[in-house]
C-alpha positions in Angstrom: 81.4 48.5 73.3 81.1 52.1 72.0 78.5 54.6 73.0 77.8 58.3 73.0 77.4 60.1 76.3 77.0 63.9 76.7 79.3 65.4 74.0 81.7 62.4 74.2 82.2 59.1 72.5 83.1 56.3 74.9 84.8 53.0 74.1 84.9 50.3 76.8 86.7 47.0 76.5 87.6 44.2 78.9 90.5 41.9 78.9 92.9 39.8 81.0 96.2 41.0 82.2 98.4 39.1 84.7 95.5 36.7 85.2 93.0 39.4 86.2 90.1 40.7 84.3 90.6 44.4 83.6 88.5 47.2 82.0 89.8 49.9 79.7 88.1 53.1 78.8 88.8 55.5 75.9 86.9 58.8 75.9 86.9 61.1 72.9 85.6 64.6 73.2 85.6 67.5 70.8 88.4 69.9 71.4 87.4 73.4 72.3 89.7 75.2 70.0 89.4 73.4 66.6 87.7 70.4 64.9 90.1 67.8 66.4 89.2 65.4 69.2 90.8 65.1 72.7 91.4 61.5 73.7 91.6 60.1 77.3 92.6 56.5 78.1 92.1 54.8 81.4 92.5 51.3 82.9 89.7 51.2 85.4 90.6 49.6 88.7 88.5 46.8 90.1 88.3 43.2 90.9 86.0 41.8 88.3 84.5 38.4 88.0 84.2 38.5 84.2 84.4 40.7 81.2 80.7 41.6 81.4 81.0 42.9 84.9 84.1 44.9 84.0 82.3 46.5 81.0 79.3 47.5 83.1 81.4 49.0 85.9 83.7 50.8 83.5 80.8 52.3 81.5 79.3 53.8 84.7 82.8 54.9 85.7 83.2 56.7 82.4 79.9 58.4 82.7 80.9 59.8 86.1 84.3 60.9 84.8 82.5 62.7 81.9 80.0 64.4 84.3 82.9 65.6 86.4 85.4 66.7 83.7 83.4 67.6 80.6 80.8 70.3 80.3 
């Protein structure tokens, strides 16, 4: 899933690793010095029942990270 939040673009995916459902977040934000983008990638910790739960949780996690780190 991809969405825009604040000045960032957020990509959230879910998958299975070592038998556990995981969530991955990629956040793109405009760099302050030129026209390029800064990219941040995270594996969001959690014990998810399925991919849908992982995506919902990771989306909210990404919004909180953006609120804290991006102005």
